[in-house]
C-alpha positions, 0 to 999 in steps of 0.5 A: 451547522449541525442538526444534532447539536444547535450552538445555542447560548451566550458563549458559544460562536454563534452568541458571541458573534450576535451580541458580543459582535453587535457592541465591538462594531458600535464601538469600532467604528465610534473609535473611526468616527470619533478620532478620523472623519468627524474631524476629518470633516469639521477641518473640510466645514471650517476650510469652505467657510475660510474660502481654503479649497480643501476639497480631497477625496477624502475630505468628499468621504468625511464629510457623506460619513460624517452625520450618526444616521451614517455611523448607525449603518456602519456599525450595523454594516460591521456586525453583518459583515461578520455574520457573512464571514461567519456563516460563509465559513460555516459553507465550506467546512460542508463543502469540505466534508463532502469533498471528504466522503464523495471525492469523485463528485468534488472533482478530489483525487483523495481516498473516501472517508469511508467505504460503503461498498468496500467491494461489494455491488450493495449495500446490506443492513448487515452492513448497514448497521456497521457503516452508521457506527463508522459515521457516528464514531468519525462524528466524533473528531474535529474535523466532523463534529456537528456536521450534516452530511455525516449525521443525515448518513448514520440515521439513514443506515441505522434506519435501514438496519433496523427496518430494511426498507428502504424507503423508510430509509430514503424518507429518513433521510431526506427528511432531516435534508429538508430540515437543514435547508430549514435551518439554514434558511432561519439563520439567515432572518438577521440579515435580512433584517439588516437589510432593511433595517438599514435603509430605514436608518436612512430615510430618518436621516431624510426625515430629520435633515429634510425637517432642518432645512424647514425650520431655517428656511427663514435664513434662506429667505434672508439670503443666507443658505448654507443652514439649509444646505448642510440640513439637505447635506445630511438627508441627502447623504444619510440615504445615500450611504444607507441605499449604497450598504443595504445594496452591498449587503443583499448581493453577499446574502444572495451569494450565501443563499445560492452556496447553501442551496447549493450545498443542499442539492450537493448532498441530495445528490450524492445520497440518492446517487451513492447511499440510497440506490446501493442499499439492498439485502440479497436476503429474502426476508421469511415468508415470502421464500413459498411465494416468490416460488412458481407452481407446476402444473402437476401441483395445480392439479393436484391441490385441485382435485386432491383430497378435498376436505368433508362436506366441500365434495358436492360444493366443488364438483358441481356438472356432476350435481346436474348431470344427475338431477338431469337423469332423474328428471326422465324416469319420472316423467315415464313411471307418470 
Protein backbone atom coordinates (compact mmCIF):
# COMPACT_ATOMS: atom_id res chain seq x y z
CA UNK A 1 0.00 0.00 0.00
CA UNK A 2 1.23 3.49 -0.83
CA UNK A 3 -0.07 6.99 -0.19
CA UNK A 4 2.15 8.50 -2.85
CA UNK A 5 1.86 5.95 -5.66
CA UNK A 6 -1.18 3.72 -5.11
CA UNK A 7 -1.21 0.68 -7.33
CA UNK A 8 -3.38 1.24 -10.36
CA UNK A 9 -3.75 -0.39 -13.70
CA UNK A 10 -4.42 -3.85 -15.00
CA UNK A 11 -0.78 -4.95 -14.99
CA UNK A 12 -0.01 -3.99 -11.38
CA UNK A 13 0.06 -6.71 -8.74
CA UNK A 14 -3.28 -5.52 -7.39
CA UNK A 15 -4.79 -5.35 -10.87
CA UNK A 16 -3.62 -8.86 -11.74
CA UNK A 17 -5.11 -10.30 -8.55
CA UNK A 18 -8.44 -8.55 -9.02
CA UNK A 19 -8.82 -9.53 -12.69
CA UNK A 20 -6.70 -12.51 -13.65
CA UNK A 21 -7.03 -13.93 -10.15
CA UNK A 22 -10.81 -14.09 -10.54
CA UNK A 23 -10.53 -15.80 -13.93
CA UNK A 24 -7.88 -18.22 -12.69
CA UNK A 25 -9.93 -19.17 -9.63
CA UNK A 26 -12.98 -20.06 -11.75
CA UNK A 27 -10.84 -22.07 -14.17
CA UNK A 28 -9.03 -23.93 -11.41
CA UNK A 29 -12.20 -24.80 -9.51
CA UNK A 30 -13.90 -25.82 -12.77
CA UNK A 31 -11.08 -28.24 -13.54
CA UNK A 32 -11.31 -29.73 -10.04
CA UNK A 33 -15.07 -30.16 -10.42
CA UNK A 34 -14.82 -31.70 -13.86
CA UNK A 35 -12.07 -34.14 -13.00
CA UNK A 36 -12.75 -35.08 -9.39
CA UNK A 37 -15.86 -33.83 -7.60
CA UNK A 38 -18.64 -34.49 -10.11
CA UNK A 39 -17.32 -37.92 -11.20
CA UNK A 40 -17.07 -38.89 -7.54
CA UNK A 41 -20.61 -37.65 -6.85
CA UNK A 42 -21.99 -39.51 -9.87
CA UNK A 43 -20.23 -42.66 -8.76
CA UNK A 44 -21.73 -42.36 -5.29
CA UNK A 45 -25.21 -41.77 -6.75
CA UNK A 46 -24.88 -44.77 -9.05
CA UNK A 47 -23.76 -46.96 -6.17
CA UNK A 48 -26.74 -45.89 -4.08
CA UNK A 49 -29.07 -46.66 -6.99
CA UNK A 50 -27.87 -50.26 -7.16
CA UNK A 51 -27.83 -50.61 -3.41
CA UNK A 52 -24.04 -50.68 -3.08
CA UNK A 53 -22.70 -49.09 0.11
CA UNK A 54 -20.11 -46.57 -1.13
CA UNK A 55 -20.54 -43.92 1.56
CA UNK A 56 -16.93 -43.03 2.21
CA UNK A 57 -15.91 -39.69 3.63
CA UNK A 58 -14.84 -38.34 0.25
CA UNK A 59 -17.96 -39.51 -1.56
CA UNK A 60 -20.14 -37.68 0.98
CA UNK A 61 -18.15 -34.50 0.45
CA UNK A 62 -18.44 -34.89 -3.32
CA UNK A 63 -22.22 -35.21 -3.03
CA UNK A 64 -22.42 -32.04 -0.93
CA UNK A 65 -20.21 -30.02 -3.32
CA UNK A 66 -21.48 -31.29 -6.69
CA UNK A 67 -23.92 -28.49 -7.60
CA UNK A 68 -23.19 -25.28 -9.50
CA UNK A 69 -23.95 -22.95 -6.59
CA UNK A 70 -21.26 -24.63 -4.51
CA UNK A 71 -18.83 -24.38 -7.44
CA UNK A 72 -19.40 -20.62 -7.73
CA UNK A 73 -19.06 -20.17 -3.97
CA UNK A 74 -15.76 -22.07 -3.92
CA UNK A 75 -14.46 -20.04 -6.89
CA UNK A 76 -15.26 -16.78 -5.10
CA UNK A 77 -13.73 -18.18 -1.91
CA UNK A 78 -10.47 -18.95 -3.72
CA UNK A 79 -10.44 -15.44 -5.19
CA UNK A 80 -11.02 -13.94 -1.76
CA UNK A 81 -8.14 -16.01 -0.36
CA UNK A 82 -5.86 -14.56 -3.06
CA UNK A 83 -6.81 -11.02 -2.08
CA UNK A 84 -6.37 -11.77 1.62
CA UNK A 85 -2.93 -13.31 1.10
CA UNK A 86 -1.88 -10.23 -0.87
CA UNK A 87 -3.15 -7.92 1.90
CA UNK A 88 -1.41 -9.92 4.63
CA UNK A 89 1.87 -9.75 2.68
CA UNK A 90 1.57 -5.95 2.40
CA UNK A 91 0.77 -5.72 6.11
CA UNK A 92 3.81 -7.83 6.97
CA UNK A 93 6.04 -5.57 4.87
CA UNK A 94 4.72 -2.48 6.66
CA UNK A 95 5.40 -4.07 10.04
CA UNK A 96 8.95 -4.91 8.97
CA UNK A 97 9.42 -1.30 7.84
CA UNK A 98 8.32 -0.08 11.28
CA UNK A 99 10.82 -2.47 12.83
CA UNK A 100 13.61 -1.00 10.73
CA UNK A 101 12.88 2.55 11.88
CA UNK A 102 11.92 1.68 15.48
CA UNK A 103 13.69 -1.58 16.40
CA UNK A 104 13.44 -1.00 20.15
CA UNK A 105 9.64 -0.62 20.14
CA UNK A 106 9.35 -3.81 18.06
CA UNK A 107 11.66 -5.80 20.33
CA UNK A 108 14.60 -5.90 17.89
CA UNK A 109 18.26 -5.30 18.66
CA UNK A 110 19.34 -3.94 15.29
CA UNK A 111 20.26 -0.31 14.67
CA UNK A 112 17.51 2.00 13.35
CA UNK A 113 17.40 2.82 9.68
CA UNK A 114 17.74 6.56 10.40
CA UNK A 115 19.20 8.21 13.50
CA UNK A 116 16.64 10.91 14.24
CA UNK A 117 18.47 12.60 17.12
CA UNK A 118 22.07 11.61 16.34
CA UNK A 119 23.23 12.34 19.88
CA UNK A 120 21.15 15.50 20.31
CA UNK A 121 18.16 15.98 22.60
CA UNK A 122 15.84 17.43 19.96
CA UNK A 123 15.35 17.81 16.21
CA UNK A 124 16.00 21.33 14.94
CA UNK A 125 14.66 22.83 11.72
CA UNK A 126 17.98 22.35 9.95
CA UNK A 127 18.22 18.76 11.15
CA UNK A 128 14.61 18.13 10.02
CA UNK A 129 15.43 19.15 6.46
CA UNK A 130 18.46 16.87 6.39
CA UNK A 131 16.43 13.95 7.76
CA UNK A 132 13.62 14.51 5.23
CA UNK A 133 16.09 14.32 2.33
CA UNK A 134 17.76 11.23 3.82
CA UNK A 135 14.46 9.40 4.32
CA UNK A 136 13.29 10.31 0.81
CA UNK A 137 16.52 8.88 -0.57
CA UNK A 138 16.10 5.65 1.40
CA UNK A 139 12.47 5.38 0.23
CA UNK A 140 13.71 4.84 -3.30
CA UNK A 141 15.18 1.45 -2.38
CA UNK A 142 13.26 -1.72 -3.13
CA UNK A 143 12.64 -2.61 0.53
CA UNK A 144 11.21 0.81 1.50
CA UNK A 145 9.55 1.84 -1.76
CA UNK A 146 5.91 2.93 -1.40
CA UNK A 147 5.82 2.25 2.35
CA UNK A 148 3.66 4.30 4.71
CA UNK A 149 6.09 5.20 7.49
CA UNK A 150 8.99 6.66 5.45
CA UNK A 151 6.60 8.78 3.41
CA UNK A 152 4.82 10.17 6.48
CA UNK A 153 8.08 10.87 8.33
CA UNK A 154 9.59 12.68 5.35
CA UNK A 155 6.51 14.86 4.84
CA UNK A 156 6.26 15.77 8.53
CA UNK A 157 9.95 16.66 8.80
CA UNK A 158 9.78 18.60 5.56
CA UNK A 159 6.82 20.58 6.86
CA UNK A 160 8.63 21.41 10.08
CA UNK A 161 11.73 22.46 8.15
CA UNK A 162 9.67 24.84 6.01
CA UNK A 163 7.47 26.41 8.71
CA UNK A 164 9.19 25.74 12.03
CA UNK A 165 5.74 25.03 13.48
CA UNK A 166 5.29 21.87 15.52
CA UNK A 167 1.44 21.99 15.28
CA UNK A 168 1.61 22.12 11.48
CA UNK A 169 4.05 19.22 11.39
CA UNK A 170 1.76 17.28 13.74
CA UNK A 171 -1.24 18.00 11.54
CA UNK A 172 0.67 16.82 8.48
CA UNK A 173 1.72 13.53 10.08
CA UNK A 174 -1.60 12.69 11.72
CA UNK A 175 -3.56 13.72 8.64
CA UNK A 176 -1.61 11.35 6.42
CA UNK A 177 -2.02 8.55 8.96
CA UNK A 178 -5.78 9.08 8.81
CA UNK A 179 -5.63 8.93 5.01
CA UNK A 180 -3.68 5.65 5.25
CA UNK A 181 -6.31 4.19 7.59
CA UNK A 182 -9.14 5.25 5.28
CA UNK A 183 -7.33 3.79 2.27
CA UNK A 184 -6.86 0.47 4.03
CA UNK A 185 -10.54 0.48 4.99
CA UNK A 186 -11.67 1.20 1.43
CA UNK A 187 -9.56 -1.62 0.01
CA UNK A 188 -11.53 -4.13 2.09
CA UNK A 189 -14.76 -3.29 0.26
CA UNK A 190 -14.37 -6.12 -2.28
CA UNK A 191 -13.81 -8.67 0.48
CA UNK A 192 -16.92 -7.46 2.28
CA UNK A 193 -18.85 -7.82 -0.95
CA UNK A 194 -17.67 -11.43 -1.24
CA UNK A 195 -18.83 -12.13 2.31
CA UNK A 196 -22.27 -10.86 1.30
CA UNK A 197 -22.34 -12.50 -2.16
CA UNK A 198 -21.41 -16.05 -1.11
CA UNK A 199 -24.42 -16.61 1.23
CA UNK A 200 -26.66 -14.96 -1.36
CA UNK A 201 -25.56 -17.50 -3.97
CA UNK A 202 -26.23 -20.25 -1.42
CA UNK A 203 -29.76 -18.95 -0.90
CA UNK A 204 -30.25 -18.94 -4.68
CA UNK A 205 -29.40 -22.65 -4.63
CA UNK A 206 -31.89 -23.11 -1.81
CA UNK A 207 -34.66 -21.46 -3.79
CA UNK A 208 -33.77 -23.48 -6.90
CA UNK A 209 -33.74 -26.76 -4.97
CA UNK A 210 -37.09 -26.09 -3.30
CA UNK A 211 -38.60 -25.15 -6.68
CA UNK A 212 -37.41 -28.39 -8.25
CA UNK A 213 -38.73 -30.35 -5.26
CA UNK A 214 -42.16 -28.79 -5.68
CA UNK A 215 -42.16 -29.68 -9.37
CA UNK A 216 -41.54 -33.33 -8.45
CA UNK A 217 -44.17 -33.46 -5.77
CA UNK A 218 -46.44 -35.57 -7.98
CA UNK A 219 -43.71 -38.20 -8.20
CA UNK A 220 -43.56 -38.31 -4.41
CA UNK A 221 -47.33 -38.83 -4.30
CA UNK A 222 -46.88 -41.84 -6.57
CA UNK A 223 -44.29 -43.28 -4.20
CA UNK A 224 -41.02 -42.16 -5.86
CA UNK A 225 -39.38 -39.67 -3.50
CA UNK A 226 -35.89 -39.83 -5.00
CA UNK A 227 -36.41 -36.71 -7.11
CA UNK A 228 -37.73 -34.70 -4.16
CA UNK A 229 -34.90 -35.74 -1.88
CA UNK A 230 -32.31 -34.94 -4.55
CA UNK A 231 -33.76 -31.45 -5.05
CA UNK A 232 -33.92 -30.80 -1.31
CA UNK A 233 -30.30 -31.93 -1.11
CA UNK A 234 -29.39 -29.19 -3.58
CA UNK A 235 -31.27 -26.65 -1.46
CA UNK A 236 -29.69 -27.51 1.87
CA UNK A 237 -26.19 -28.36 0.62
CA UNK A 238 -25.78 -25.04 -1.20
CA UNK A 239 -26.76 -23.08 1.92
CA UNK A 240 -24.48 -25.21 4.09
CA UNK A 241 -21.42 -24.67 1.88
CA UNK A 242 -22.11 -20.94 1.41
CA UNK A 243 -22.49 -20.23 5.12
CA UNK A 244 -19.37 -22.22 5.97
CA UNK A 245 -17.32 -20.27 3.39
CA UNK A 246 -18.67 -16.92 4.60
CA UNK A 247 -17.69 -17.77 8.19
CA UNK A 248 -14.10 -18.47 7.13
CA UNK A 249 -13.89 -15.33 5.00
CA UNK A 250 -15.31 -13.14 7.75
CA UNK A 251 -12.80 -14.51 10.26
CA UNK A 252 -9.87 -13.79 7.94
CA UNK A 253 -11.18 -10.31 7.14
CA UNK A 254 -11.45 -9.48 10.86
CA UNK A 255 -7.90 -10.71 11.42
CA UNK A 256 -6.65 -8.55 8.55
CA UNK A 257 -8.59 -5.50 9.72
CA UNK A 258 -7.31 -5.93 13.27
CA UNK A 259 -3.74 -6.12 11.99
CA UNK A 260 -4.18 -2.97 9.88
CA UNK A 261 -5.72 -1.00 12.74
CA UNK A 262 -2.96 -2.16 15.07
CA UNK A 263 -0.36 -1.04 12.52
CA UNK A 264 -1.88 2.45 12.32
CA UNK A 265 -1.91 2.73 16.12
CA UNK A 266 1.74 1.68 16.33
CA UNK A 267 2.66 4.18 13.63
CA UNK A 268 0.84 6.93 15.52
CA UNK A 269 2.66 6.01 18.74
CA UNK A 270 6.04 6.00 17.02
CA UNK A 271 5.45 9.33 15.26
CA UNK A 272 4.18 10.93 18.48
CA UNK A 273 6.91 9.68 20.82
CA UNK A 274 9.96 9.51 18.54
CA UNK A 275 9.27 12.31 16.08
CA UNK A 276 6.73 14.95 17.10
CA UNK A 277 7.79 15.16 20.76
CA UNK A 278 11.42 15.64 19.66
CA UNK A 279 10.75 18.62 17.37
CA UNK A 280 12.19 21.72 19.05
CA UNK A 281 14.28 24.57 17.70
CA UNK A 282 16.37 26.31 20.35
CA UNK A 283 16.95 29.40 18.24
CA UNK A 284 14.52 32.20 19.08
CA UNK A 285 12.55 33.65 16.19
CA UNK A 286 13.30 37.22 15.12
CA UNK A 287 11.40 39.91 17.01
CA UNK A 288 10.77 37.80 20.09
CA UNK A 289 14.12 38.24 21.87
CA UNK A 290 13.29 41.70 23.19
CA UNK A 291 9.72 40.69 24.02
CA UNK A 292 10.91 37.85 26.21
CA UNK A 293 13.63 39.94 27.96
CA UNK A 294 12.64 40.97 31.56
CA UNK A 295 12.26 44.72 32.21
CA UNK A 296 13.91 46.07 35.37
CA UNK A 297 12.38 48.73 37.66
CA UNK A 298 14.68 51.57 36.50
CA UNK A 299 13.82 50.99 32.85
CA UNK A 300 10.12 51.07 33.70
CA UNK A 301 10.48 54.39 35.56
CA UNK A 302 12.50 55.92 32.70
CA UNK A 303 9.83 54.86 30.22
CA UNK A 304 7.04 56.36 32.37
CA UNK A 305 8.67 59.64 33.47
CA UNK A 306 11.32 60.19 30.85
CA UNK A 307 11.07 62.41 27.83
CA UNK A 308 7.47 62.80 26.74
CA UNK A 309 6.12 63.64 23.32
CA UNK A 310 4.78 67.14 22.72
CA UNK A 311 1.14 67.65 23.64
CA UNK A 312 1.02 64.73 26.06
CA UNK A 313 2.58 66.24 29.23
CA UNK A 314 -0.68 67.61 30.54
CA UNK A 315 -2.56 64.44 29.65
CA UNK A 316 -0.07 62.30 31.52
CA UNK A 317 -0.06 64.46 34.70
CA UNK A 318 -3.72 64.80 35.71
CA UNK A 319 -2.87 65.27 39.40
CA UNK A 320 -0.96 68.58 38.94
CA UNK A 321 -3.81 70.07 36.90
CA UNK A 322 -6.37 69.20 39.53
CA UNK A 323 -4.24 70.76 42.32
CA UNK A 324 -3.76 73.99 40.35
CA UNK A 325 -7.49 74.28 39.78
CA UNK A 326 -8.20 73.76 43.49
CA UNK A 327 -5.70 76.52 44.46
CA UNK A 328 -7.20 78.90 41.90
CA UNK A 329 -10.79 78.65 43.18
CA UNK A 330 -10.22 80.03 46.76
CA UNK A 331 -8.28 83.03 45.45
CA UNK A 332 -11.11 83.89 43.09
CA UNK A 333 -13.69 83.72 45.88
CA UNK A 334 -11.56 85.96 48.12
CA UNK A 335 -11.39 88.67 45.45
CA UNK A 336 -15.21 88.59 45.11
